[in-house]
N, C-alpha and C positions, 0 to 999 in steps of 0.2 A: 087707343088701347095697345096698338102694336108698338107705338113709341114707348109707352109706359112699360110694356113687357120687355122691350129691348133694354130699357134703362135699368129695370130691376135685375135683368139677366146680367148686365155688365157689372152692376154693383155686387151681385152674388159672386161672380168670377173674381172680381178685385178683392173681395173679402177673403175668398178662398185662397187666392195667390198670396195675400198678405199673411194669412195664418200659416200657409205652407212655408213661406220664407222665414217667418218668425220661428217656426218649429225647427227649420233647417239650421238657422243661425244659433238657436239654442242648443241643438244637437252638436254643432261644431264647437261651440263655446264649452260644452260639457266634455266633449272629447279632448279638447286642448287642456282643460283643467285636469282631467284624469291622467294625461300624459305629462303633466308638469309644464306645459307650454303656456299657461296663462300668466304665471309669474316666474321668471328665471333670475337668479343672482349669480354673477361671475365675479369672483375675487380677483382683483388685479393688484397694481402697485400704486405709487404716487401718481396722481392725475397727469402730471407733466412729464413723468419719467418714461423710459422705454416700455416697461412692463405694463404700466397704466395705459399708454397709448395703443399698444398692440392688443391687449385684452378688450379695450373699448372698440377697436376695429373689428374684433370677433363678434362682440355684442351687436354691432351695427349690421353685420351680415345676417343675423337672426332677425333683427327688426325688419330688414328689407324683405324677408321671406314671410314672416308671420306678423303682419301689420297690427294685429290686435294683441300681441303678446307684450307684456311689460318686461323688458330686459334691463336689468340694472347692473352696471359695473361698479362694484363697491371697493373703494381703496383698501388694500391690505398689504401683505408683505410676504416675501419668500420664507417659507417655514411655517408661520402661523396659518397661511392659506391652506397648506396641505393638511394640517391638523383639523381645521374646521371642515374641510371637504370629507376627510376620513370619518368624522363624527356625524356626518350627514346634515350639518347645519345649513349648508348651501349645496347647490348642484354641482358647480365647477369652480376651479381656482387655478390661478397662474403660479408658476414656480420654475425654477431652473433644475435641469436634470440631476446634478449632483445632490441637491437638497431633497428632491423628490425621491431619489434612491435611498438617501439616508433616512427619510421618514418611513418609507416602505419597509426598510430593514431594521430600523430602530437603532442605527449607529449615531454617535454624536453629531450634532448637539441634541438629538432626540432621545428621550428617556425610555420609550418603548416602540415597538414595531407597529405599523399600520397596514396589516396585510390585505385589507379591503380596499386600499387605494388602487385605482385603475387609470391607465393611460387613455387620453382622449385624442389629443392632436398636438403636433409641434407647431408653434407659432413663428419661431425664428431659430435658425441654426448657426448663427454667427456670434455667439457669445464666447470670447476667447480670453484665456489668461494672459494678462499684459502688465508687466512690472515696469512702470514708467519712472525714470530717474533722471535727475538734472546731470548735464554734462560736467558741471563744475565739481562734482564729487570725485571725478576721475575713476569711478567704478564702472567697469565694463562686463564683469561676470559676477555671478553669485559667489564663486570661490573666493574672489578678492575681498569680499565683505568679511569673510571669516579669517582669511590670511592676514588682513590688515587690522583686525579687530575694529572695524570702521564704526564710528559713532553715528549710525544711521538714524535719521528721523523719518519715520515711515508711517503711513496710515493704511489700515487694512479693513476699513469699514466696520460696521457694527459687530460686536462680539456675537458669535453664533450664526452669523449670515454666511451664505455660501462663499462670498468673497473672502471673508476673514478666515473661514476654515480652510479654503483653498490656499490662501496666501501663507498661513501658518504651516500647513502641510508641506508646501514648497520649501520654505525656510528650514524646516526640520529635516527635510530630505537632504539638504546641503550641510546639516549638522549645526544649524543656527537656531537658537531659541529666543523667546522674548527676553528671558533673563540675561542671555548673553548680550543682546543689544543694549539693555539698561546698564550692564556691567562695563561696557565699552564707552559709555557716556552718551549713548543714543536714546531714543525714546519711541515707543510704539503708541500711535494714536488710533482711535476708532471713529474717524470722521467719514461721513458720506461725501460723495463727490462735490456737492454744493459747498461744503466748507473746505474741502481739501484743495480745490482749485486756486482760490486766493492765497492759501497758505503756502502752496508750493511756488506760486509766482513771487511771493515776498521772501522766500528762503526759510520759512518756519518749517517746511517740510523738504526733504531730499527726494522722497519717492512716494508714488501712489500705486497701490496694488488693487487690481480689480479684475472682474471677468465681464467687462462690458460688451454689448454689441458693437461690432466695429463697422464703420469708423465711429469712435465715441466722441461725442461733441465736447466732453470735458477734456479729453486728451488733445483734441484739435485746439481748443482755447489755450491750453497750457503751451502747446507747441508754437503758437503764434506769439507768445509772450517771453518765453525763456528757451534756451537750448536744452533739449532733452533727447533721450533715446530709450529703447525698450531692451531690457536685459534678455539675452537668449537663454533658453533652457537646454541643458544637456539631454541627449537622447534617452539615456537610462533613467534620468529624473522624470521625463515626460511619462514613460511607461510605468514607473513606480508610483507616481502620484495618481495617474489615471486608475490604476488598480486599486489604490487605497480609497479614493474618493467614490469610485463607481459613478455611473451615469455621465461619464466623460469619454472622450476619444481624442486621438491625435488629429490635428488640424493645422491649417496654414493661414496666417494673416498675410495677404499678398503685399509685395513691395509697392510703395506709392499710396497705400491706404492712408498714410499720414505723410506729410512732407518730410518728416525726419526719419521715416522708415525706408531705407535704401535697399534692403534685401528682404526676401520672404522670411517671415517669422514662423518657425515651426514651434508649435505650442500644444496645449490640450484645450479642447473646446467642449462646450455643452450647449444645450438647447433650452430655449424658453418654451415651456409646454403648458398645456391645460390638462388637469387631472379631474377625475370624478371618482365616485365610489362604486363598489360593486352592487350596491343597493339601488342605484338609479335604473329606471326602466330601460330595457334594451331599445324600445322604439323611440324614446326621448333622445337617447344618445344618437341613434341612427338619423333621426330627422334634423337634429341640430348640426351634425356633421355634413348632411346634404346641403343645408342652407349655407354653411361656410364654403363648401366646395363650389357651389353654384355662384358664389360671389368672390372668387379669388381675385378677379381683376380689380375689384374695388379694394380688397384687403391689401393687395400689393402696393396700393397708392397711399397707405396710411402712415408708413414709416420708411425712412431711407434704406435701412438694411433689409427690408423685405421686398424691395422693388423688383427683384428677380425670383420671388417665391414661386415654387413649382409644386404640383400635386404630390410629388415624391417627398417633398419636405414634410408633409403631414405625418409621415411614419418613420422618419430617420432616427428618432430616439426610441430605443428598445430597452431602457433600463428596468421597467416594470411591466406587468402583465396588461394587455389591452382589455378594455371593457368589451364583452360580447357584442354589444350593439355597434361598437367601433369596428370590431373584426368583420361583422357582417357588411358594413358599408365599404370597407377598404377591399374586401374580396369583390364586391359588386362592381367597383370601378377599376379593378385590375391591379391594385397595389399590393394585394396579397393573393396567394394561391390557395 
């Protein structure tokens, strides 16, 4: 009888513990669902591209913290990502500072402002304007292009992308328009790096314009095949363009970043950032940032240009308002007062 009593007592305890654990797990699951942590979507870029790789790295930091959370990095693009986030279709999205600022303010290429867009975190602060051109052109300054009415064959990436807008803005600042280039016998292409690299190797292009994270693998590949250099920007042009674009700042690409870069390149730089909307819960934003912060060592191993990523890099971009949940977290870890 004693053994039977002991057995039934053990069973009762086991059943109680089982129900307790089940209730606790359910409570946790419900709490996660209420906070938006059951399923999260982060819009990134092309799976093999820099934005795709770094946004996926961010997603993995959340998975490592919240094991039961379904975190999806969905391919997207700089520009469309911000619009979808602002509409509340997804929780987070990646984009570059200049485009984020334009979306927030409603300046071209965006038709209207998205004032509910909020800053979450900076993923990379090494995206720099770099105008790569073949040595065979004999062009060493932007002023020469205009002075010589040079028939430049150049690609500025997809129309409306940050790279295209920035490249066009720089050319315009020097008094050069797309129409001028066509009139001089040149041509403006809108090819992404994947197509542009073989074109410049074979001479179909003279130049590639972009704001890639440095060192850019595409530029390195070109530099290994043909003689190239990067055109320097005048100081007044850097300030003028940075003011026009917004979300950019003066920066330097160090000498030696590429074998063909012999001197420091002063240019304007922007950041790859993640944005959210004002409607997202404060606690969700806070917890996601905490997960990222606690896994920075892992994140810095995901891509070459973030191997020296520091906590301070999380808030270097200040183009739009911070989400309140982000502000709370950054104050907690001492990055904000």
